[in-house]
N, C-alpha and C positions, 0 to 999 in steps of 0.2 A: 444573636446569643451565643455563636462558637468565640466571640472576641472575648466576650464576657467572661467564659470558661478560660481561657487563654489569660486572661489579665489576673483572674482570681487564681488562677494554678499558679502564674507568677510570681504574685503577691505573698502566696504562702511559701513559695520557694526564698524569696527574697527572707522572710522572718525567719524560716528554720535556718538560713543562712548566718543571718547575725547572732539569732539566740546560739549556735554552734560555735560561733566564735568568740560569744560574752563566755560560753561554759569553759573554752580553752582557755581564755585568759583566767577567770577565776581558777582553774585547776593548776594551772602555771605558777599562779600566786600560792598556793597551798603548797606546791613542791617546794617553791623559794622560802618558804617559812619554814618548812621542817628541813631544809639544807642550813639555813640560818641557825636553826635550835640545835642543829647536827653539829657547828662550827664548821661547815663545808661552804667557807664565805665565797671561794672564787664561784662555786657551782650557782650558790645563792646569788651573788652578785648578777651574773649571767640570765638566771631567771628573772629578777627582778628587771632588768633593762628589757627582757623581753615581753613581758606584764605591761611596761612603759610605751614601750613601741606599740603591742597588739591592742592596747586601752585607750590609748590618747582620743582617739576621736570617737570613742563609745558614747553614747546615752542612757546606756544603762549604769543605774547608780551603783549596782555591786560591782560591777567593772569599776567605774569611776573612784570607788573607795578603795578598791585594791591597788590601782594605778597610783593613789595618794599615799597609800601606804608603801608602796613600794619605793617611790620617793623619798620618802622618810627613811627607809631601811637602806638602802644602795650605800648613800655616803657612809655608814656605820660599816657594811660586809670591807669596802676598799680600806676604811680605818684601819678594821682588826687584821684585816689580810697586811697590812703594813707593819702590826705590831707583832706578827707573827715573823715575817721577814727579820725584823730586828733580832728576835731570840733565836732566829737561825743566822744570823750575822750576817745578812744579805741586804745590805745597806742601797745598793742602787734600787733593787726591789722595794726596799719599804721607802723609798723616796717617790718612787712611782706610785705606789698604792695610797699614800697619804696625799700627794699632788690631788691624785684622781678624786679623792673623796673630799678635799676641799673645793673642789672645782664643779663636782655633784651637789655637794653641799650647797654654794653659792647661787648655782644653775635654778635648783628646787628651792631658793628662798631659806635655806636653815641657817641663820647666823651662827648659833651655837656651834653647830659640828663644822662651820666654816672655820670658826676662831680656831677649834680643838684641832683639827686636823692640820693648820697651818703652824700651830705651836708644838707640835711633837717635841 
């Protein structure tokens, strides 16, 4: 009986841990979207990267949707940072961000974003 109780407690703890991780990834995604909408692209990119890292192995469909959306938005963040760098005449920074945009787009299978970033 003791073993059963301990196993049940361990199972509940595992479920709670997974749920907390899922909630953390979803919250981070929400913060990334808010940053993106506020044109805080560097912060959004960092948060989207965290969503991807934190949610890749999840089995939670909501988390996986956040990961997929983060993969779509991440190249755009770098692209926008490149555009902002050009406006500020920071050409090396622009090149770095456009290159990163193309790399992320290619990594995540977004052909149009890859072409766009490579042809800025």
